[in-house]
C-alpha positions in Angstrom: 42.9 -31.6 -73.8 39.4 -32.7 -73.7 36.8 -29.7 -73.5 34.2 -28.7 -71.3 31.7 -29.7 -73.9 33.9 -33.5 -74.6 33.6 -34.3 -71.0 30.0 -33.3 -70.5 28.9 -35.7 -73.6 31.2 -38.6 -71.9 29.4 -38.1 -68.7 26.2 -38.4 -70.6 27.4 -41.4 -72.9 28.5 -43.1 -69.5 25.4 -42.7 -67.5 23.3 -43.7 -70.5 25.3 -46.7 -70.7 24.8 -47.5 -67.0 21.2 -47.0 -66.9 20.9 -49.0 -70.1 22.6 -52.1 -68.2 20.4 -51.2 -64.8 17.6 -52.5 -66.5 18.4 -55.9 -66.8 20.9 -56.7 -64.0 19.9 -56.3 -60.3 23.6 -55.6 -59.4 24.0 -52.8 -61.7 20.3 -51.4 -60.6 21.6 -51.3 -57.5 24.7 -49.5 -58.2 23.0 -46.9 -59.9 20.4 -46.0 -57.7 22.6 -46.7 -54.4 26.1 -45.0 -55.7 27.6 -45.6 -52.1 27.4 -49.2 -52.7 30.3 -51.3 -52.3 30.1 -55.1 -53.4 31.7 -57.5 -51.9 33.1 -60.9 -53.7 30.3 -62.5 -52.4 27.8 -60.2 -53.1 28.5 -60.8 -56.4 26.9 -64.1 -56.6 24.4 -63.2 -53.8 23.0 -60.7 -56.6 23.3 -63.1 -59.4 21.0 -65.6 -57.9 18.5 -63.0 -56.7 18.9 -61.9 -60.6 18.1 -65.5 -61.6 14.9 -64.9 -59.4 13.6 -61.6 -60.8 13.7 -63.7 -64.1 12.0 -66.4 -63.1 14.8 -69.0 -63.5 14.6 -69.9 -60.1 11.2 -70.1 -59.0 11.9 -70.8 -54.9 15.1 -69.6 -53.2 16.1 -69.7 -49.4 19.5 -67.8 -48.6 21.3 -68.1 -45.0 23.5 -65.4 -44.7 25.5 -63.4 -41.2 23.9 -60.4 -40.0 25.2 -56.8 -41.3 26.2 -58.3 -44.6 23.7 -56.6 -46.9 21.3 -59.4 -46.9 17.8 -57.5 -46.8 19.3 -54.6 -49.2 19.2 -57.1 -52.0 16.6 -59.0 -50.9 14.1 -57.0 -49.8 14.6 -53.2 -51.2 16.0 -53.4 -54.1 15.0 -56.5 -55.5 11.2 -55.5 -55.1 11.6 -51.8 -57.0 14.1 -54.0 -59.8 11.2 -56.2 -60.2 8.2 -53.4 -60.4 10.6 -52.0 -63.2 10.9 -54.7 -65.2 7.1 -56.3 -64.4 5.1 -53.6 -63.1 1.8 -56.0 -63.0 3.5 -58.2 -60.6 1.7 -58.5 -57.5 4.2 -58.7 -54.1 4.3 -59.7 -50.7 7.0 -58.6 -48.0 7.0 -60.4 -44.7 9.0 -60.0 -41.4 9.4 -60.7 -37.7 6.2 -58.0 -36.8 4.5 -55.6 -38.7 6.4 -52.3 -37.7 9.6 -53.8 -39.6 7.4 -55.3 -42.7 6.5 -51.6 -42.9 10.0 -50.1 -43.1 10.7 -52.3 -46.2 7.8 -50.9 -48.1 8.7 -47.2 -47.1 12.5 -47.6 -48.5 11.1 -50.0 -51.6 8.8 -46.4 -52.2 11.5 -44.1 -51.7 13.7 -46.2 -54.0 11.2 -45.8 -57.0 10.4 -42.0 -55.8 14.1 -41.5 -56.7 15.2 -39.8 -60.0 17.7 -42.6 -60.6 14.8 -45.0 -60.9 12.4 -43.1 -63.4 15.8 -42.5 -65.4 16.0 -46.6 -65.7 12.1 -47.4 -65.4 10.1 -44.1 -66.4 6.7 -46.2 -66.5 6.8 -47.7 -62.8 5.3 -44.8 -61.1 3.7 -44.7 -57.7 0.5 -42.4 -56.6 1.8 -38.8 -54.9 -0.5 -39.1 -52.5 -0.1 -40.5 -49.4 -3.3 -42.4 -48.7 -6.0 -42.9 -51.9 -8.9 -41.1 -51.5 -11.2 -41.8 -54.4 -11.9 -45.2 -56.3 -9.8 -43.8 -59.4 -6.2 -43.4 -57.4 -3.5 -45.8 -56.9 -3.1 -46.9 -52.9 -0.2 -46.0 -51.4 0.5 -46.1 -47.5 2.7 -47.6 -45.2 1.2 -50.9 -45.2 0.5 -51.4 -49.0 0.9 -49.5 -52.3 0.1 -49.9 -56.3 1.6 -49.1 -59.2 0.2 -46.5 -61.1 -1.9 -47.4 -64.5 -0.9 -51.3 -63.7 -2.2 -54.1 -61.8 0.9 -54.2 -59.8 1.2 -53.9 -56.0 3.3 -54.6 -52.6 1.4 -55.5 -49.3 3.7 -55.6 -46.2 2.6 -58.2 -43.4 4.1 -58.8 -39.8 4.9 -62.9 -39.0 1.2 -64.2 -38.7 -0.6 -61.5 -40.7 -3.4 -62.0 -43.2 -3.1 -61.6 -47.0 -7.0 -62.4 -47.6 -7.8 -61.8 -50.6 -4.4 -61.1 -52.2 -2.9 -63.4 -54.7 0.8 -63.3 -54.4 2.8 -63.9 -57.4 6.1 -62.7 -55.5 6.3 -63.7 -51.9 9.5 -62.5 -49.7 10.0 -63.5 -46.3 12.9 -61.8 -44.5 14.2 -62.6 -41.0 10.7 -64.2 -39.8 11.9 -64.5 -36.2 13.4 -61.5 -34.4 16.2 -63.0 -32.0 17.1 -65.5 -30.0 14.4 -66.2 -27.5 12.2 -66.3 -30.5 14.0 -68.4 -33.0 14.5 -71.1 -30.0 10.8 -71.0 -28.9 9.0 -74.0 -30.1 5.8 -72.0 -29.7 7.1 -69.5 -32.2 8.2 -72.0 -34.3 4.9 -73.6 -34.9 3.4 -70.5 -35.0 5.6 -69.5 -38.1 4.8 -72.6 -39.7 0.9 -72.5 -39.3 1.6 -69.0 -40.6 3.4 -70.3 -43.8 1.4 -73.2 -44.4 -2.3 -71.9 -44.0 -1.8 -68.3 -44.9 1.0 -67.5 -47.2 0.8 -70.9 -49.3 -2.9 -70.3 -49.9 -1.8 -67.2 -51.6 0.3 -68.9 -53.9 -0.9 -69.9 -57.4 0.7 -72.3 -60.1 3.5 -69.9 -61.3 4.3 -68.0 -57.8 7.8 -67.5 -56.5 9.2 -67.5 -53.0 12.0 -66.2 -51.6 13.0 -67.0 -47.7 16.7 -64.9 -46.7 17.2 -64.7 -42.7 20.1 -65.8 -40.3 19.6 -68.5 -38.4 18.7 -69.3 -35.2 17.4 -73.4 -34.7 17.4 -76.2 -37.2 13.6 -76.4 -36.5 12.7 -73.1 -38.1 10.9 -72.6 -41.3 14.1 -73.6 -43.3 14.7 -76.8 -41.3 11.1 -77.8 -41.6 11.2 -77.5 -45.2 14.3 -79.3 -45.6 12.8 -82.5 -44.4 9.3 -82.1 -46.0 10.9 -81.0 -49.7 13.4 -81.6 -52.0 15.8 -79.0 -51.3 19.2 -78.3 -53.3 22.1 -76.9 -52.3 24.1 -75.8 -55.0 27.7 -75.9 -55.5 27.8 -74.7 -59.0 25.7 -72.6 -61.3 25.2 -75.8 -63.7 23.2 -77.4 -61.0 20.7 -74.8 -61.9 20.1 -76.8 -65.0 18.7 -80.0 -63.2 16.5 -78.4 -60.9 13.0 -78.8 -60.9 11.0 -75.7 -60.4 8.6 -76.8 -57.8 12.1 -77.8 -55.8 13.9 -75.1 -53.5 17.3 -74.0 -54.1 19.6 -73.3 -51.1 22.7 -71.0 -50.5 24.4 -70.5 -47.2 27.2 -67.7 -47.3 29.3 -68.9 -44.2 31.0 -65.9 -42.3 34.0 -68.4 -42.3 34.6 -70.7 -44.4 34.2 -74.1 -43.4 33.9 -75.8 -46.9 35.9 -76.7 -49.6 36.0 -74.0 -52.3 33.1 -74.4 -55.1 32.3 -72.7 -58.3 30.0 -70.8 -56.2 31.8 -69.7 -53.6 35.2 -69.7 -54.3 36.5 -69.1 -51.1 39.6 -71.3 -49.2 38.6 -72.9 -45.9 39.6 -70.2 -43.1 38.5 -67.2 -45.3 36.0 -64.2 -44.1 32.9 -63.8 -46.4 33.1 -59.7 -46.2 36.7 -59.1 -44.8 36.5 -55.0 -45.8 33.3 -55.0 -43.5 34.0 -57.6 -40.7 37.6 -59.4 -40.6 38.6 -62.7 -39.4 39.8 -61.0 -36.0 36.8 -59.8 -35.3 34.4 -63.0 -36.2 36.9 -65.0 -34.3 36.7 -62.5 -31.2 32.6 -63.0 -32.0 32.9 -66.7 -31.9 34.7 -67.1 -28.8 32.0 -65.0 -26.8 29.4 -67.3 -27.7 30.4 -70.2 -30.1 27.2 -71.8 -30.4 25.5 -68.4 -31.8 27.9 -67.7 -33.6 27.2 -71.3 -36.0 23.8 -70.3 -35.9 23.8 -66.5 -36.7 27.2 -66.6 -38.7 27.7 -69.6 -40.1 24.2 -70.9 -40.8 24.7 -74.0 -38.9 22.2 -74.3 -36.4 22.0 -77.2 -33.7 19.5 -78.7 -31.5 21.0 -79.8 -28.6 18.6 -82.8 -28.8 20.0 -85.8 -30.5 23.8 -84.8 -29.8 26.4 -87.4 -29.0 28.4 -84.8 -26.9 27.0 -81.8 -23.8 28.7 -78.6 -23.3 32.5 -79.6 -23.0 35.0 -77.4 -20.4 37.7 -75.0 -21.4 40.4 -73.7 -19.6 42.2 -70.5 -20.1 45.4 -71.7 -17.0 46.7 -75.2 -17.5 47.4 -76.9 -14.2 50.7 -79.1 -13.7 50.6 -82.2 -15.7 52.0 -85.6 -16.3 53.9 -86.6 -19.4 52.1 -85.4 -22.5 51.0 -88.1 -24.6 49.4 -88.0 -28.3 46.5 -90.3 -30.1 46.7 -90.2 -33.6 43.5 -92.0 -35.9 44.7 -92.2 -39.3 42.6 -91.7 -42.3 40.9 -95.0 -43.5 39.4 -93.5 -46.4 40.3 -90.3 -49.1 37.5 -88.2 -47.8 38.6 -89.0 -44.0 40.5 -87.0 -41.6 43.5 -87.8 -40.1 42.7 -86.6 -36.1 46.2 -86.1 -34.1 45.3 -85.0 -30.1 47.9 -84.0 -27.9 46.4 -84.1 -24.1 47.8 -84.9 -20.7 46.2 -85.6 -17.1 46.8 -83.4 -13.8 49.5 -84.4 -11.4 46.6 -83.6 -8.4 45.0 -86.8 -8.0 41.8 -85.1 -7.1 41.7 -83.5 -11.1 40.3 -86.0 -12.8 40.3 -83.9 -16.1 42.1 -84.7 -19.2 43.6 -81.5 -20.7 43.7 -81.7 -24.5 46.7 -79.2 -25.4 46.7 -79.1 -29.4 44.8 -80.8 -32.3 45.9 -81.9 -35.7 42.7 -82.3 -38.2 43.6 -82.5 -41.7 42.4 -84.3 -44.9 45.6 -84.1 -46.9 47.3 -86.8 -48.0 49.3 -89.9 -46.2 52.6 -88.2 -47.4 51.7 -84.8 -46.1 50.1 -85.9 -43.1 53.3 -87.6 -42.0 55.5 -84.7 -42.1 52.6 -83.1 -40.1 52.6 -85.6 -37.3 56.0 -85.6 -36.7 56.4 -81.5 -36.4 53.2 -81.8 -34.3 54.8 -84.1 -32.1 58.7 -82.8 -32.0 57.2 -79.2 -31.4 54.7 -80.1 -28.9 57.1 -81.8 -26.5 55.0 -84.9 -26.5 56.6 -88.2 -25.1 54.4 -90.9 -26.1 52.4 -91.5 -29.3 50.2 -94.2 -29.9 49.1 -94.7 -33.5 45.8 -96.8 -34.4 47.3 -99.3 -37.0 44.2 -100.3 -38.5 44.7 -99.3 -42.4 47.8 -98.5 -42.7 48.5 -97.0 -39.3 51.8 -99.2 -38.6 53.5 -97.9 -41.5 52.4 -94.8 -40.5 53.7 -95.3 -36.8 57.0 -96.6 -38.1 57.4 -93.1 -40.1 56.6 -91.2 -37.4 58.9 -92.7 -35.1 62.0 -92.6 -37.1 61.3 -88.7 -37.3 60.5 -88.1 -34.0 63.2 -87.5 -31.3 65.1 -90.5 -29.5 62.9 -89.8 -25.9 59.8 -90.0 -27.7 57.8 -93.3 -27.6 55.9 -94.4 -30.6 53.4 -97.1 -30.2 50.4 -99.1 -32.4 47.5 -100.5 -31.7 45.1 -102.4 -33.3 41.1 -101.6 -32.7 39.0 -104.6 -33.3 35.7 -103.5 -31.2 32.9 -101.9 -32.5 33.1 -98.3 -33.5 29.8 -97.3 -32.9 29.7 -98.7 -29.7 32.9 -97.4 -28.4 31.9 -94.1 -29.0 28.4 -94.4 -27.4 29.6 -95.9 -24.6 32.4 -93.8 -23.5 30.3 -90.1 -25.0 29.4 -89.3 -21.2 33.2 -89.7 -20.1 34.3 -87.5 -23.0 31.9 -84.6 -22.2 33.0 -84.8 -18.5 36.5 -85.7 -18.6 37.9 -83.7 -21.5 38.9 -80.0 -20.7 39.6 -77.8 -24.2 42.0 -74.6 -24.4 39.6 -71.6 -24.3 40.2 -70.6 -28.1 39.9 -74.4 -29.2 36.6 -73.3 -31.4 39.0 -70.7 -33.1 42.1 -72.7 -33.7 40.2 -76.2 -34.2 37.2 -74.6 -36.1 36.7 -77.8 -38.2 37.5 -80.2 -35.4 35.4 -78.1 -32.9 32.1 -78.0 -35.4 32.4 -81.7 -36.4 32.9 -82.9 -32.5 30.2 -80.6 -30.9 27.5 -81.2 -33.9 28.3 -85.0 -33.7 24.9 -86.8 -33.7 23.6 -90.3 -31.7 22.1 -91.1 -35.1 25.5 -92.6 -36.6 24.6 -92.0 -40.5 23.5 -88.3 -40.1 27.0 -87.7 -39.7 29.5 -87.1 -42.4 32.4 -88.1 -40.7 33.2 -90.0 -37.4 37.5 -89.5 -37.2 37.0 -86.6 -34.5 34.7 -88.8 -32.2 36.4 -91.6 -32.6 40.0 -90.0 -31.5 38.4 -88.5 -28.5 37.1 -91.9 -27.5 40.4 -93.3 -28.1 41.7 -90.9 -25.6 39.4 -91.7 -23.2 40.5 -95.5 -23.6 44.4 -94.6 -23.6 44.3 -93.0 -20.1 45.7 -95.2 -17.8 46.2 -97.8 -20.5 49.6 -98.9 -21.9 49.0 -102.4 -23.8 50.4 -101.6 -26.9 52.8 -103.0 -29.2 56.4 -101.0 -29.5 57.8 -100.5 -33.2 
């Protein structure tokens, strides 16, 4: 049985080990100085990137993350305190959308440095015990700026647009430069942020300065969006990608609230998995998206879009389906390995005054043909579809025969060859697609990837990675009222 003396010794040794590890690792430093902190899986990646930034491995870093996921705790509270512990001569500037918020970060960092836990880890990094410096030999400490005692390090907190006159900056941290939707979507505010960044921030940086940008996004023309257009920004999928990054390049990672991309070495989540399920589960996130899909894509997915340059306008949705005619299905098979098979079941209203086309269900997948054949058969049979049209280009005719053999006898499966120019078809039908197609109310959730690709489809075709969704909705418009296909 362990004695009290042995237990105390064990606790002491454990504490000494934790202190030793916290000196050189930001995540362990955070856990030691904030015992209540419980890291999610993604925090391991987030803090590792911030740790690489603290050690100078990454010089310029931009991270986008959903609200209430612990972004600022890591980047703007723990990181500066950690850097001061390792390099107390560092001059840091922290900027946010206004001075009040920036000063709050300042005070939070001071509180961290004042704790016993911090002093155990970094005993030589100290702040002046007085509130404001009163004599020349004292070290400054107030809500706007503080200095590290007996070192050259300092931290200055400023609001967006604030001055850095006379201050050389080693590490510039910019956290949430836009307060809300109104600011993020204001061209005047966006221009102000850009002007401030180029004329104030950049003029205070030197050859070895580091920059960190962290915020949730509101508009594709924000600071990150403009930097992506003007400078080299590398989105990393593996930590080995950092081996080839030029020091002047930006390293970027976007943590989506709900994963829509294929798993990578950096983000191993499968599609559809939430980022931090213990705090924000999938049901909560889907309900949030349902309230405002456009803002959800900005704030939670890090995928802002401007309505300018988009192929389609705002789509209509329905909660109750009217009396409809026969259910139909249009299928565009995948042309290449990276393309999507897109199948849309739909019907028109029996009301002659209702010109809408009601989308009933969507199948949108990159699975190989041997799998999609079965998926489509089930899609047709389970959806009570009566008429199926399959584009015959690139093996579609054979695909139609397989579907015909697998569906019930009361289903008519047809194939057609599309020879008209795809871009011209999509352009000329885009207004009709927007005006006539009506989607289920939950389509942004139930068909999230299809929704994302369609609502973000740009008029500049080369800017789109995939055109399968746009091609298929165009086919639905063309299909209505036309039955000039070849019977299988």
